[in-house]
C-alpha positions as CSV (number, residue, x, y, z in Angstrom):
1,M,0.0,0.0,0.0
2,T,1.1,3.6,-0.7
3,A,0.7,6.6,1.5
4,L,1.3,10.2,0.5
5,V,2.9,12.5,3.1
6,D,1.9,16.1,3.5
7,T,4.0,19.1,4.6
8,S,2.1,19.4,7.9
9,V,3.4,16.0,9.0
10,L,6.9,16.4,7.7
11,A,7.4,19.8,9.3
12,A,6.0,18.7,12.6
13,A,8.3,15.6,12.6
14,A,11.3,17.8,11.9
15,S,11.0,19.9,15.1
16,R,10.8,18.5,18.6
17,R,9.4,21.9,19.6
18,D,6.4,21.5,17.4
19,T,3.2,20.6,19.4
20,L,2.4,17.8,16.9
21,H,5.9,16.4,16.8
22,A,5.2,13.2,18.7
23,E,2.1,12.5,16.7
24,A,3.8,13.2,13.4
25,V,6.7,10.9,14.2
26,S,4.2,8.2,15.4
27,V,2.1,8.3,12.2
28,V,5.2,8.1,9.9
29,T,6.6,5.3,12.0
30,E,3.3,3.4,12.0
31,N,3.2,3.6,8.2
32,A,6.9,3.0,7.5
33,E,6.3,-0.4,6.1
34,Q,4.3,1.1,3.3
35,R,5.5,3.0,0.3
36,L,5.7,6.6,1.5
37,V,5.6,9.2,-1.3
38,V,6.0,12.9,-1.3
39,P,5.4,15.0,-4.4
40,M,8.3,17.3,-5.2
41,T,6.0,20.3,-4.4
42,V,5.5,19.1,-0.9
43,F,9.2,18.3,-0.4
44,T,10.1,21.8,-1.6
45,E,7.5,23.5,0.6
46,T,8.7,21.5,3.6
47,M,12.4,22.4,3.0
48,C,11.6,26.1,2.7
49,L,9.4,26.0,5.8
50,I,12.0,24.3,7.9
51,R,14.8,26.7,6.7
52,A,12.6,29.8,7.4
53,R,11.5,28.6,10.9
54,Y,14.5,26.8,12.2
55,G,17.5,27.7,10.0
56,P,19.9,26.1,7.6
57,D,21.3,23.5,10.0
58,A,17.8,22.2,10.8
59,Q,17.1,22.0,7.0
60,T,20.2,20.0,6.5
61,T,19.4,17.7,9.4
62,F,15.8,17.2,8.1
63,W,17.1,16.5,4.6
64,D,19.5,13.8,5.9
65,G,16.8,12.2,7.9
66,F,14.3,12.3,5.1
67,S,16.8,10.6,2.7
68,A,17.6,8.0,5.3
69,A,13.9,7.2,5.8
70,G,13.5,6.1,2.2
71,I,10.6,8.3,1.4
72,E,10.1,8.6,-2.3
73,V,9.9,12.0,-4.0
74,V,7.8,12.0,-7.2
75,S,8.0,14.6,-9.9
76,L,4.9,16.2,-11.4
77,D,4.5,16.1,-15.1
78,D,2.2,18.3,-17.3
79,A,-0.8,15.9,-16.8
80,M,-0.5,16.1,-13.0
81,L,-0.2,19.9,-13.1
82,S,-3.3,20.1,-15.2
83,A,-5.1,17.7,-12.9
84,A,-4.0,19.8,-9.9
85,R,-5.4,23.0,-11.5
86,E,-8.7,21.2,-12.2
87,I,-8.8,20.0,-8.5
88,E,-8.2,23.5,-7.3
89,R,-11.0,24.8,-9.5
90,R,-13.5,22.1,-8.6
91,Y,-12.8,22.4,-4.8
92,A,-12.5,26.2,-4.7
93,D,-14.6,26.2,-1.5
94,T,-12.0,24.2,0.4
95,A,-9.2,26.8,-0.4
96,Y,-6.8,24.2,-1.6
97,G,-3.6,25.9,-2.7
98,F,-1.1,24.9,-5.2
99,V,0.7,22.4,-3.0
100,D,-2.5,20.8,-1.7
101,A,-3.8,20.4,-5.3
102,T,-0.6,18.8,-6.5
103,L,-0.7,16.4,-3.5
104,L,-4.3,15.4,-4.5
105,A,-3.2,15.1,-8.2
106,A,-0.5,12.7,-7.0
107,C,-3.3,10.7,-5.2
108,E,-5.0,10.3,-8.5
109,S,-1.9,9.5,-10.5
110,L,-0.7,6.9,-8.0
111,R,-4.3,5.7,-7.1
112,C,-3.5,6.3,-3.5
113,A,-6.3,7.0,-1.1
114,R,-4.2,7.4,2.1
115,I,-2.6,10.7,3.1
116,L,-0.6,11.4,6.3
117,S,-1.6,15.0,7.1
118,F,-2.9,17.2,9.9
119,D,-4.8,19.2,7.3
120,R,-8.4,17.9,7.6
121,R,-9.6,19.9,4.6
122,L,-8.0,17.2,2.4
123,A,-10.7,14.8,3.5
124,A,-13.2,16.8,1.5
125,Y,-11.6,15.5,-1.7
126,R,-13.3,12.6,-3.4
127,P,-10.9,10.6,-5.5
128,S,-12.1,9.1,-8.8
129,F,-11.0,5.6,-7.7
130,A,-12.2,5.4,-4.1
131,T,-15.2,6.5,-2.0
132,A,-13.1,8.7,0.2
133,L,-9.6,9.7,1.2
134,E,-8.2,8.3,4.5
135,V,-6.4,11.2,6.2
136,L,-4.2,10.1,9.1
137,P,-3.6,10.7,12.0
């Protein structure tokens, strides 16, 4: 089984000071036997967020840990970008931004209905291949 990982979980896992740190580490650990995937947009957003909040050393530490964890980063092609734009339009009332929409486009592309995220708005999305998304924790 595959699970996509969102910025909210990655950023919380990166900082022991984050109030959701333990929960983020727990959900990633509990799902470590699965194929964990992060779209390049999510990885980029996470790296920028960690650097802005905690500095370059924290970013380097996160990057090393991320690489060691074996989480797969997937690129977005033109079809996925087009799908993301359509998702953003169709779900305008949820205020999905660019990164959220690309995460959901990756769900469609990979046919993955499980997302590790603290962003409950993602559960409003209805994938074409499943009745609902499973948003954990």
